[in-house]
N, C-alpha and C positions, 0 to 999 in steps of 0.2 A: 564818302566822307573821309577826309585826310586823317592819318594817324597823328596823334598829339604827342608832344614831347614835354615832359615835366622835368625841371631841374632843381635839385636842392642838395644840401649837404648829406653825406652818407649816415644820417641819423633820422630817427622818426620825426622829431620836432614839428615844425610848421608843414612839412611835406606830407605827413601822415594823413591829415584830413583830406588833402587833395587826392592821395592814392585811394582812400576809402570811397571818394565820390566816383573816381574812375572805375573802381572794381564793382561798386553798386550798379553803375550804369553798363557795366560790361564793355567799357570803351577800350579801344585799341590805343595803346600809348606806350611810349618809351620813357622809362624811369632812369634819368641820368642823375647819378649820385656821385658828388664830388667828395673825395677823401683827401685830395691834394689841393691846397689853396692855389697853387700856381696854375693848375688846370682851369680853375674858375677865373682867377683874376687876369691871367695872361692869355688864356685861349678862348674860352667861351664868353666871358663878360664883354669883351670888345665886339664879338659877333652880335650879342644880344643888344648891346648899347647902339649899334647902327640902326636897329629897328625899333627901339624903345628907350628914350632918354632917361628912364627911371630904372634902368637895368639893375636887378637885384635878385637874390634868392629868396623864396622860390620864384620860378618863372614857369610859364606854360606858353608853348608855341603851338598855334593852330592855324596851319597854312601860313598866310602873310600877317596874321594877328599875333602879337607878342604881348603877353599880359604879365605884369610883375606886381608883387605884393599880395600877400595871402587873401586879404578880404577882397581886393579887386578881382582875384582870380576865382574866389568862391562866388562872387556876384556874376562873373562872366559864365561859369559853369552852370549856375542856377538858371540863367537865360538859355544857354546852349541846350541843356537837357531838360528844359521845362520843369524845373523843380522850385521855382521862386514864387509860386502863387498864381491864381487865376485872374485876380483883379488887383487894382491899385492898393486896397486895404490889406490883402494878403502879402503882397510884395513889400509893403511897408513894415508889416510885422516880422517877416523873415529878415529884413535888413536890420531892424532893431534887435532881434534875437542874435544875429551875427555880431553886432557890436557889443552886446551884453556879454556874450560868451567870450569875446576877446578881452573885455574888461576883467572878467573872472580869471581867465588864463593869465593875464599880466600880473594880477594879484598873487596868484599861486606861484608864478615865477620868482617874484620878489621874496615870497615866504620860503620857498624850497631852495633857491640858489643864493 
């Protein structure tokens, strides 16, 4: 199995949940944390953009697959690590819960920031 690469800003933010999944599954991964905008925008983003037209942070590179956007990455990791449920109904509930959590998170962001 190839080593994964995850990229995000040098803060917890949206990258923290992805790191938690990797640690829970004891996955081998490289955690690329950008503290300088130029490193992302001028160096890494063009590389990611060549493989995924929706290049953004966070991203995950898994071999030839490049996934961007937190919820898409979570869905991908759920499939990859067999964490998304055993049947269509369980998979649906997991997706609904992911969307609900994101709604709550966004509400908290508005309140706190």
